[in-house]
C-alpha positions as CSV (number, residue, x, y, z in Angstrom):
1,X,14.3,0.6,-17.9
2,X,15.0,-3.2,-18.7
3,X,13.9,-6.0,-16.0
4,X,17.5,-6.8,-15.0
5,X,18.8,-3.2,-14.2
6,X,15.3,-2.4,-12.1
7,X,16.2,-5.6,-10.3
8,X,19.5,-4.3,-9.2
9,X,18.6,-1.1,-8.6
10,X,15.8,-2.0,-6.6
11,X,17.5,-4.6,-4.5
12,X,20.4,-2.2,-3.8
13,X,17.8,0.6,-2.4
14,X,15.9,-2.1,-0.5
15,X,18.6,-3.6,1.2
16,X,20.2,-0.3,2.0
17,X,16.9,1.1,3.5
18,X,16.3,-2.2,5.6
19,X,19.6,-2.2,6.9
20,X,20.1,1.3,7.6
21,X,17.2,1.0,10.0
22,X,17.3,-2.2,11.5
23,X,21.0,-1.5,12.4
24,X,20.3,1.6,13.8
25,X,17.4,0.2,16.0
26,X,19.4,-2.8,17.3
27,X,22.4,-0.7,17.6
28,X,20.6,1.5,19.8
29,X,18.8,-1.4,21.6
30,X,22.1,-3.4,22.3
31,X,24.6,-0.4,23.1
32,X,22.8,2.4,23.9
33,X,22.7,5.9,22.6
34,X,26.1,7.3,23.8
35,X,28.9,9.3,22.1
36,X,29.9,6.1,19.9
37,X,26.2,5.3,18.5
38,X,26.6,6.7,15.3
39,X,29.8,5.1,14.3
40,X,28.7,1.9,15.8
41,X,25.3,2.2,14.0
42,X,27.3,3.3,10.4
43,X,29.7,-0.2,10.6
44,X,26.7,-2.2,11.6
45,X,24.6,-0.8,8.6
46,X,27.5,-1.3,6.2
47,X,28.3,-5.1,7.4
48,X,24.5,-5.7,7.3
49,X,24.3,-4.3,3.7
50,X,26.7,-6.3,2.3
51,X,24.9,-9.5,3.8
52,X,21.4,-7.6,2.6
53,X,22.2,-6.8,-0.8
54,X,22.7,-10.7,-2.0
55,X,19.9,-11.9,0.1
56,X,17.4,-9.6,-1.4
57,X,18.7,-10.5,-5.1
58,X,18.2,-13.9,-4.5
59,X,15.4,-14.2,-2.0
60,X,12.9,-11.3,-3.7
61,X,12.1,-13.5,-6.9
62,X,11.4,-16.6,-4.3
63,X,9.0,-14.1,-2.2
64,X,7.4,-12.6,-5.1
65,X,6.8,-16.1,-6.3
66,X,5.0,-17.7,-3.0
67,X,2.8,-13.8,-2.7
68,X,1.6,-14.8,-6.2
69,X,0.8,-18.4,-5.1
70,X,-1.0,-17.0,-1.9
71,X,-3.0,-14.7,-3.7
72,X,-3.7,-16.8,-6.7
73,X,-2.4,-14.4,-9.1
């Protein structure tokens, strides 16, 4: 698989995964687990994912470089 496609697909899945769980945890903590929880969670997840995807695309190469420098690889 070409590197560009791999990078985009990784960013899509990683940002979705992280946004899903983090928004669920924070929505539950901040608003409770009542009848409207799932609706609030999905709304928060969609907003978080829209932010997380470009942040992963921009940040992943920088984080990868930082880790390489720290590990001397």
